[in-house]
Short mmCIF file of the C-alpha atoms (twelve columns), coordinates in Angstrom:
data_MODEL
# 
_entry.id   MODEL 
# 
loop_
_atom_site.group_PDB 
_atom_site.id 
_atom_site.type_symbol 
_atom_site.label_atom_id 
_atom_site.label_alt_id 
_atom_site.label_comp_id 
_atom_site.label_asym_id 
_atom_site.label_seq_id 
_atom_site.Cartn_x 
_atom_site.Cartn_y 
_atom_site.Cartn_z 
_atom_site.pdbx_PDB_model_num 
ATOM 1   C CA . MET A 1   33.745 142.716 66.291 1 
ATOM 2   C CA . ALA A 2   33.604 140.956 69.672 1 
ATOM 3   C CA . LEU A 3   35.472 137.952 68.256 1 
ATOM 4   C CA . ARG A 4   38.166 140.248 66.907 1 
ATOM 5   C CA . VAL A 5   38.615 141.847 70.347 1 
ATOM 6   C CA . LEU A 6   38.707 138.409 71.979 1 
ATOM 7   C CA . GLY A 7   41.325 137.378 69.409 1 
ATOM 8   C CA . TRP A 8   43.476 140.374 70.344 1 
ATOM 9   C CA . ILE A 9   43.117 139.611 74.043 1 
ATOM 10  C CA . CYS A 10  44.060 135.957 73.529 1 
ATOM 11  C CA . ARG A 11  46.979 136.910 71.313 1 
ATOM 12  C CA . LEU A 12  48.455 139.424 73.732 1 
ATOM 13  C CA . ALA A 13  47.787 137.282 76.820 1 
ATOM 14  C CA . LEU A 14  49.308 134.140 75.306 1 
ATOM 15  C CA . GLY A 15  52.243 136.091 73.913 1 
ATOM 16  C CA . GLY A 16  52.906 137.670 77.303 1 
ATOM 17  C CA . LEU A 17  52.607 134.338 79.096 1 
ATOM 18  C CA . PHE A 18  55.046 132.676 76.710 1 
ATOM 19  C CA . LEU A 19  57.485 135.558 77.258 1 
ATOM 20  C CA . VAL A 20  57.237 135.240 81.043 1 
ATOM 21  C CA . ALA A 21  57.539 131.446 80.923 1 
ATOM 22  C CA . GLY A 22  60.536 131.540 78.594 1 
ATOM 23  C CA . TYR A 23  62.284 134.311 80.523 1 
ATOM 24  C CA . THR A 24  61.867 132.462 83.827 1 
ATOM 25  C CA . LYS A 25  63.417 129.331 82.344 1 
ATOM 26  C CA . VAL A 26  66.293 131.198 80.682 1 
ATOM 27  C CA . GLN A 27  67.152 132.816 84.017 1 
ATOM 28  C CA . ASN A 28  67.352 129.427 85.785 1 
ATOM 29  C CA . PRO A 29  68.430 126.862 83.198 1 
ATOM 30  C CA . PHE A 30  69.600 124.237 85.673 1 
ATOM 31  C CA . LEU A 31  66.377 124.406 87.685 1 
ATOM 32  C CA . PHE A 32  64.407 124.025 84.481 1 
ATOM 33  C CA . GLU A 33  66.558 121.064 83.481 1 
ATOM 34  C CA . MET A 34  65.763 119.441 86.829 1 
ATOM 35  C CA . ALA A 35  62.042 120.153 86.300 1 
ATOM 36  C CA . VAL A 36  62.128 118.484 82.857 1 
ATOM 37  C CA . ASP A 37  64.024 115.521 84.283 1 
ATOM 38  C CA . ALA A 38  61.497 115.120 87.109 1 
ATOM 39  C CA . TYR A 39  58.785 114.221 84.576 1 
ATOM 40  C CA . GLN A 40  60.688 110.942 84.028 1 
ATOM 41  C CA . LEU A 41  59.687 110.781 80.366 1 
ATOM 42  C CA . LEU A 42  62.934 111.561 78.518 1 
ATOM 43  C CA . PRO A 43  66.415 110.104 78.345 1 
ATOM 44  C CA . PRO A 44  69.192 112.338 79.756 1 
ATOM 45  C CA . TRP A 45  70.299 113.707 76.364 1 
ATOM 46  C CA . ALA A 46  66.702 114.720 75.539 1 
ATOM 47  C CA . VAL A 47  66.279 116.381 78.934 1 
ATOM 48  C CA . VAL A 48  69.300 118.588 78.263 1 
ATOM 49  C CA . THR A 49  68.205 119.355 74.694 1 
ATOM 50  C CA . THR A 50  64.678 120.217 75.789 1 
ATOM 51  C CA . ALA A 51  65.839 122.373 78.694 1 
ATOM 52  C CA . ARG A 52  68.201 124.334 76.445 1 
ATOM 53  C CA . THR A 53  65.840 124.893 73.491 1 
ATOM 54  C CA . LEU A 54  62.311 125.144 74.899 1 
ATOM 55  C CA . PRO A 55  62.780 128.486 76.724 1 
ATOM 56  C CA . TRP A 56  64.081 130.134 73.556 1 
ATOM 57  C CA . LEU A 57  61.217 128.655 71.555 1 
ATOM 58  C CA . GLU A 58  58.759 130.066 74.087 1 
ATOM 59  C CA . LEU A 59  60.393 133.507 73.939 1 
ATOM 60  C CA . ALA A 60  60.272 133.546 70.135 1 
ATOM 61  C CA . LEU A 61  56.678 132.329 70.100 1 
ATOM 62  C CA . GLY A 62  55.698 135.008 72.620 1 
ATOM 63  C CA . VAL A 63  57.219 137.778 70.506 1 
ATOM 64  C CA . LEU A 64  55.648 136.440 67.307 1 
ATOM 65  C CA . LEU A 65  52.204 136.193 68.896 1 
ATOM 66  C CA . ILE A 66  52.393 139.733 70.226 1 
ATOM 67  C CA . VAL A 67  53.620 141.109 66.890 1 
ATOM 68  C CA . GLY A 68  50.999 139.086 65.020 1 
ATOM 69  C CA . TRP A 69  53.245 138.100 62.116 1 
ATOM 70  C CA . LYS A 70  51.947 134.978 60.330 1 
ATOM 71  C CA . LEU A 71  49.485 134.705 63.203 1 
ATOM 72  C CA . ARG A 72  47.610 131.682 61.916 1 
ATOM 73  C CA . TYR A 73  50.813 129.619 61.835 1 
ATOM 74  C CA . PHE A 74  52.193 130.740 65.188 1 
ATOM 75  C CA . ALA A 75  48.823 130.539 66.945 1 
ATOM 76  C CA . THR A 76  48.581 126.978 65.669 1 
ATOM 77  C CA . ALA A 77  52.115 126.308 66.931 1 
ATOM 78  C CA . ALA A 78  51.152 127.732 70.334 1 
ATOM 79  C CA . ALA A 79  48.084 125.473 70.466 1 
ATOM 80  C CA . LEU A 80  50.144 122.415 69.547 1 
ATOM 81  C CA . LEU A 81  52.823 123.269 72.120 1 
ATOM 82  C CA . LEU A 82  50.257 123.852 74.867 1 
ATOM 83  C CA . GLY A 83  48.503 120.620 73.890 1 
ATOM 84  C CA . PHE A 84  51.819 118.806 74.237 1 
ATOM 85  C CA . PHE A 85  52.338 120.404 77.666 1 
ATOM 86  C CA . VAL A 86  48.872 119.396 78.888 1 
ATOM 87  C CA . ILE A 87  49.290 115.807 77.676 1 
ATOM 88  C CA . THR A 88  52.763 115.546 79.214 1 
ATOM 89  C CA . MET A 89  51.563 116.939 82.533 1 
ATOM 90  C CA . ALA A 90  48.492 114.679 82.555 1 
ATOM 91  C CA . ILE A 91  50.598 111.579 81.879 1 
ATOM 92  C CA . THR A 92  53.050 112.518 84.615 1 
ATOM 93  C CA . TYR A 93  50.276 113.287 87.107 1 
ATOM 94  C CA . SER A 94  48.371 110.084 86.307 1 
ATOM 95  C CA . ARG A 95  51.531 108.020 86.865 1 
ATOM 96  C CA . GLY A 96  51.795 109.479 90.365 1 
ATOM 97  C CA . VAL A 97  55.123 111.172 89.663 1 
ATOM 98  C CA . GLU A 98  55.633 114.169 91.929 1 
ATOM 99  C CA . ALA A 99  57.129 116.685 89.523 1 
ATOM 100 C CA . ASN A 100 57.123 120.446 89.402 1 
ATOM 101 C CA . CYS A 101 55.212 121.961 86.535 1 
ATOM 102 C CA . GLY A 102 58.108 124.202 85.489 1 
ATOM 103 C CA . CYS A 103 55.608 126.356 83.601 1 
ATOM 104 C CA . PHE A 104 56.072 129.840 85.060 1 
ATOM 105 C CA . GLY A 105 58.743 129.207 87.630 1 
ATOM 106 C CA . PHE A 106 59.714 126.466 89.964 1 
ATOM 107 C CA . GLY A 107 58.191 124.927 93.055 1 
ATOM 108 C CA . GLU A 108 54.684 124.510 91.617 1 
ATOM 109 C CA . PRO A 109 53.777 120.807 91.625 1 
ATOM 110 C CA . ILE A 110 51.629 119.317 88.890 1 
ATOM 111 C CA . SER A 111 48.097 119.231 90.253 1 
ATOM 112 C CA . PRO A 112 44.529 119.453 89.022 1 
ATOM 113 C CA . LYS A 113 44.910 123.235 89.330 1 
ATOM 114 C CA . THR A 114 47.927 123.406 86.981 1 
ATOM 115 C CA . LEU A 115 46.236 120.994 84.577 1 
ATOM 116 C CA . ALA A 116 43.081 123.141 84.542 1 
ATOM 117 C CA . ARG A 117 45.094 126.333 84.027 1 
ATOM 118 C CA . ASP A 118 47.068 124.921 81.131 1 
ATOM 119 C CA . THR A 119 43.930 123.431 79.591 1 
ATOM 120 C CA . LEU A 120 42.321 126.878 79.711 1 
ATOM 121 C CA . LEU A 121 45.395 128.352 78.021 1 
ATOM 122 C CA . LEU A 122 45.126 125.599 75.408 1 
ATOM 123 C CA . ALA A 123 41.485 126.576 74.800 1 
ATOM 124 C CA . PHE A 124 42.563 130.203 74.257 1 
ATOM 125 C CA . ALA A 125 45.260 129.097 71.830 1 
ATOM 126 C CA . VAL A 126 42.861 126.839 69.909 1 
ATOM 127 C CA . PHE A 127 40.376 129.714 69.675 1 
ATOM 128 C CA . LEU A 128 43.108 132.069 68.469 1 
ATOM 129 C CA . ALA A 129 44.324 129.595 65.848 1 
ATOM 130 C CA . ALA A 130 40.807 128.864 64.583 1 
ATOM 131 C CA . HIS A 131 39.920 132.552 64.570 1 
ATOM 132 C CA . SER A 132 43.079 133.556 62.694 1 
ATOM 133 C CA . TRP A 133 42.505 130.879 60.037 1 
ATOM 134 C CA . THR A 134 38.849 131.911 59.537 1 
ATOM 135 C CA . GLU A 135 39.775 135.612 59.422 1 
ATOM 136 C CA . ARG A 136 42.303 134.840 56.702 1 
ATOM 137 C CA . ARG A 137 39.670 132.915 54.763 1 
ATOM 138 C CA . ARG A 138 37.152 135.781 55.113 1 
ATOM 139 C CA . ALA A 139 39.734 138.288 53.914 1 
ATOM 140 C CA . ARG A 140 40.563 136.110 50.904 1 
ATOM 141 C CA . VAL A 141 36.864 135.699 49.988 1 
ATOM 142 C CA . ALA A 142 36.308 139.439 50.353 1 
ATOM 143 C CA . GLY A 143 39.247 140.072 48.026 1 
ATOM 144 C CA . VAL A 144 41.413 141.869 50.553 1 
# 
């Protein structure tokens, strides 16, 4: 029962965070494009493509997590996306590049604090994905 409640909390929290993150980026697309470019990891065409598609992906993922439709797939997608974010931020930080995180707004530089926060969010997403897959397996074994 406690794991089910924790799953709900993770699902709603992650869904809400993805909605806030996506909405912030949609409201300021040029600032987000500059934040993506500051990571110095992508060619110009990929910066533009990422800046135009990622916010909408985050909004969709947020809605799908909150609704809970096909949760095991979308929780796994959230974990993979957050894992990608953490790796990208860690690479940028370790190279000494002074870039803004761009996670939930602008003006927040990549730091150990942002890396720790996003790693914690990744842990929540991994828990949610693992929990949703095991719940599905339990339901199938029980014949539900």
